[in-house]
C-alpha positions as CSV (number, residue, x, y, z in Angstrom):
1,M,101.3,38.6,77.4
2,E,100.5,37.2,80.8
3,L,103.4,34.9,81.7
4,K,105.5,38.0,80.4
5,H,103.5,40.7,82.4
6,Q,103.8,38.7,85.8
7,L,107.5,37.9,85.5
8,A,108.4,41.1,84.1
9,G,109.1,43.1,87.4
10,Q,111.1,40.3,88.9
11,L,113.2,39.9,85.7
12,R,114.1,43.5,85.8
13,H,114.9,43.5,89.3
14,L,117.0,40.7,89.0
15,R,118.6,42.2,86.0
16,L,117.1,39.2,83.8
17,S,115.1,41.5,81.6
18,G,116.3,39.6,78.5
19,V,114.8,36.3,79.6
20,L,111.6,38.2,78.3
21,E,112.7,38.0,74.5
22,T,112.3,34.4,74.6
23,L,110.0,33.4,77.5
24,E,106.8,32.7,75.7
25,A,108.6,30.6,72.8
26,R,110.3,28.6,75.4
27,N,107.1,28.2,77.5
28,R,105.4,26.7,74.7
29,Q,108.1,24.5,73.7
30,A,108.4,23.3,77.4
31,I,104.6,22.6,77.2
32,E,104.8,20.8,73.8
33,D,107.8,18.9,74.2
34,K,107.0,18.0,77.9
35,W,110.1,19.6,79.7
36,S,110.9,19.1,83.0
37,F,111.1,22.4,85.1
38,V,115.0,22.0,85.1
39,E,115.1,21.5,81.2
40,F,113.1,24.5,80.8
41,L,115.1,26.6,83.4
42,S,118.2,25.3,81.5
43,R,116.7,26.7,78.1
44,I,116.0,29.8,79.6
45,L,119.4,30.7,80.9
46,E,121.3,29.3,77.7
47,D,119.1,32.5,76.2
48,E,120.1,34.6,78.4
49,V,124.0,33.7,78.3
50,E,123.8,33.9,74.4
51,R,122.3,37.2,74.4
52,R,124.8,38.6,77.0
53,T,127.3,36.9,75.2
54,Q,126.6,38.6,71.7
55,K,125.8,42.0,73.4
56,Q,129.7,42.0,75.2
57,L,131.2,41.1,71.9
58,I,129.1,43.6,70.1
59,L,130.6,46.2,72.9
60,R,134.3,44.6,72.1
61,I,133.8,45.4,68.4
62,R,133.0,49.0,69.0
63,R,135.3,49.7,71.4
64,G,138.0,48.5,68.9
65,A,136.5,50.7,66.1
66,L,136.7,47.6,63.9
67,N,134.8,47.3,60.7
68,S,132.6,44.1,61.8
69,T,132.1,43.3,58.0
70,K,135.6,42.6,57.1
71,T,135.6,39.3,58.6
72,L,137.8,36.0,57.9
73,E,135.0,34.2,56.3
74,G,134.5,36.9,54.2
75,F,138.2,37.3,53.0
76,D,139.3,36.5,49.4
77,F,142.2,34.2,49.2
78,D,141.6,33.2,45.9
79,F,142.3,36.7,44.7
80,N,146.0,36.2,45.5
81,L,147.3,33.2,44.8
82,N,150.7,34.0,47.0
83,L,148.7,34.1,50.3
84,N,149.2,31.9,52.8
85,R,146.3,30.6,53.8
86,Q,147.0,28.0,56.5
87,Q,149.4,30.6,58.3
88,I,146.2,33.3,58.2
89,L,144.0,30.5,59.9
90,E,146.3,29.5,62.3
91,L,146.8,33.5,63.3
92,A,142.9,33.8,63.7
93,T,143.1,31.0,66.3
94,C,144.4,34.1,68.6
95,E,147.3,31.5,69.9
96,F,149.9,34.9,69.2
97,I,147.8,36.8,71.2
98,H,147.9,33.9,73.9
99,Q,151.6,33.8,73.8
100,K,151.9,37.6,73.9
101,R,153.9,38.0,70.6
102,N,153.4,40.6,68.2
103,L,152.6,40.4,64.6
104,L,154.1,41.9,61.6
105,I,152.1,42.3,58.3
106,C,153.8,43.6,55.3
107,G,153.0,43.8,51.5
108,P,152.6,46.8,49.0
109,T,149.2,48.7,48.7
110,G,145.8,47.0,47.8
111,V,147.1,43.2,48.5
112,G,144.4,42.9,51.6
113,K,146.4,44.2,54.8
114,T,143.9,46.2,56.3
115,F,141.2,43.6,55.4
116,L,143.3,41.1,57.1
117,I,143.9,43.0,60.5
118,S,140.1,43.9,60.8
119,A,139.6,40.1,60.3
120,L,142.1,39.2,63.0
121,G,140.8,41.8,65.3
122,L,137.3,40.4,64.9
123,S,138.6,36.8,65.6
124,A,140.3,38.0,68.6
125,C,137.2,40.1,70.0
126,R,135.1,36.6,69.3
127,A,138.0,34.9,71.4
128,D,137.2,37.8,74.3
129,Y,140.2,39.7,73.9
130,S,140.0,43.4,74.1
131,V,141.2,45.2,70.8
132,R,141.5,48.7,69.3
133,Y,142.3,49.6,66.0
134,F,144.4,52.8,65.1
135,L,145.6,54.2,61.9
136,T,149.2,54.9,63.3
137,S,149.0,58.9,62.1
138,R,145.9,59.0,64.3
139,L,147.3,57.3,67.4
140,L,150.3,59.8,67.1
141,Y,147.8,63.1,67.1
142,Q,146.1,61.9,70.1
143,L,149.0,61.2,71.9
144,A,150.2,64.5,71.1
145,Q,147.2,65.7,72.1
146,S,147.0,64.2,75.2
147,H,150.2,65.7,76.1
148,Q,148.1,69.1,76.0
149,D,145.1,68.2,78.3
150,G,147.1,66.2,80.6
151,S,145.5,62.7,79.8
152,F,148.6,61.4,78.6
153,P,148.9,58.9,81.5
154,A,145.7,57.9,81.5
155,L,145.7,57.6,78.0
156,L,149.0,55.2,77.7
157,A,147.4,53.3,80.8
158,S,144.3,52.4,78.7
159,L,146.6,51.3,75.7
160,A,148.6,49.4,78.0
161,K,145.8,47.0,79.0
162,L,144.6,46.0,75.2
163,D,145.2,42.4,74.6
164,L,145.4,43.3,71.1
165,L,146.6,46.9,69.7
166,I,146.1,47.2,66.0
167,L,148.4,49.9,64.4
168,D,147.8,50.2,60.4
169,D,149.7,52.1,58.1
170,W,152.7,51.9,60.6
171,M,155.9,53.8,59.5
172,R,154.2,55.0,56.4
173,D,155.6,58.7,57.0
174,P,158.8,59.7,59.2
175,I,157.4,60.7,62.5
176,S,159.2,63.5,64.8
177,A,161.3,63.0,68.0
178,A,158.3,63.6,70.0
179,N,156.1,61.2,68.0
180,A,158.9,58.4,68.3
181,Q,159.0,59.0,71.9
182,D,155.6,58.4,72.5
183,L,155.6,55.1,70.7
184,L,158.6,54.0,72.6
185,E,156.4,54.8,75.7
186,V,153.3,52.9,74.4
187,L,155.4,49.5,73.3
188,D,157.5,49.7,76.3
189,D,154.4,49.5,78.3
190,R,153.0,46.5,76.5
191,F,156.3,44.2,75.8
192,G,156.5,41.1,76.6
193,R,152.6,41.4,78.3
194,V,150.1,41.6,75.3
195,S,150.4,41.9,71.8
196,T,151.0,44.5,69.1
197,L,149.9,44.1,65.5
198,V,151.2,46.3,63.1
199,A,150.4,46.5,59.3
200,S,152.7,48.4,56.9
201,Q,153.5,48.9,53.0
202,V,157.2,49.7,54.1
203,P,159.6,46.7,54.4
204,V,160.4,46.2,57.8
205,A,164.2,46.8,56.7
206,D,163.3,50.5,55.8
207,W,161.6,51.4,59.2
208,F,164.6,52.4,61.0
209,A,165.4,55.2,58.7
210,R,162.2,56.6,59.6
211,F,163.3,57.5,63.2
212,P,164.8,60.9,63.9
213,D,167.0,59.5,66.6
214,P,168.7,56.1,66.3
215,T,168.5,55.4,69.8
216,I,165.0,55.8,70.1
217,G,164.5,54.2,66.7
218,D,166.4,51.1,68.0
219,G,164.1,50.7,71.0
220,V,160.8,51.1,69.3
221,L,161.9,48.6,66.6
222,D,162.9,46.4,69.8
223,R,159.7,46.1,70.8
224,V,158.1,45.4,67.8
225,V,159.9,43.3,65.9
226,H,161.7,41.3,68.3
227,N,159.8,37.9,69.1
228,A,157.3,38.6,66.8
229,Y,155.6,36.4,63.8
230,R,155.6,37.9,60.4
231,L,153.6,37.8,57.5
232,N,154.5,38.8,54.1
233,L,151.9,39.5,51.3
234,S,152.6,40.4,48.1
235,G,151.2,39.9,44.5
236,D,148.9,42.4,42.6
237,S,146.5,45.2,43.9
238,L,143.0,44.1,44.6
239,R,141.3,47.4,44.2
240,K,143.6,48.0,40.8
241,T,142.6,44.3,39.6
242,R,139.0,45.5,40.3
243,S,139.0,48.9,38.7
244,A,140.5,47.1,35.7
245,V,137.8,44.8,35.7
246,L,135.3,47.6,35.8
247,M,136.6,49.6,33.3
248,A,136.6,46.5,30.8
249,S,132.9,45.8,31.3
250,T,131.8,49.5,30.5
């Protein structure tokens, strides 16, 4: 405690107060293992870098509205033999984000789309990319509300800066002309500069019919589909399978 008391003021002044968490333990190690001063300093700084890295990661996950429990490590590849494990692992390297390309994940309900996009979002956060997850309907609502309070330009600017924008339940329902125009503006700002991931239970071939204005529909889909990687999931619903197993066991 004496060592921490002696250095606490200086460390806080230098914004290095996190060092206090491991200072005593590292000091004991240094004495026991006869570390040099440089080695002791190196270990202390490594601890601080690790703390800041973890803090930044937690902040990126929180800002991204991601479910931190849905990780790729926890993804059940065995429940669906149709899953292309290698393709998913390659996507988790975030190379598609580095290439500034989009990703489309399509498949029926219950096959793991939402879990997978959350896991890919977490992989992107770990790779130091900025991410934000939205249900498409909620983003459209937020965009519509921003017109009312005058925050639309600021919201567009914030969405344009994201390295990865994730839109879940894409094209599940027909959208209004105003919604479609808002989507076009969001995607136009992002196209070719950053990546957008969309997940949908609606096949890509059926998306166009959801737009009230074919011209805007063309513009939106061109900016989503063009040069995008595609991952098509198939198979039985995991939720239905688990429900069936649960009912059979009761």
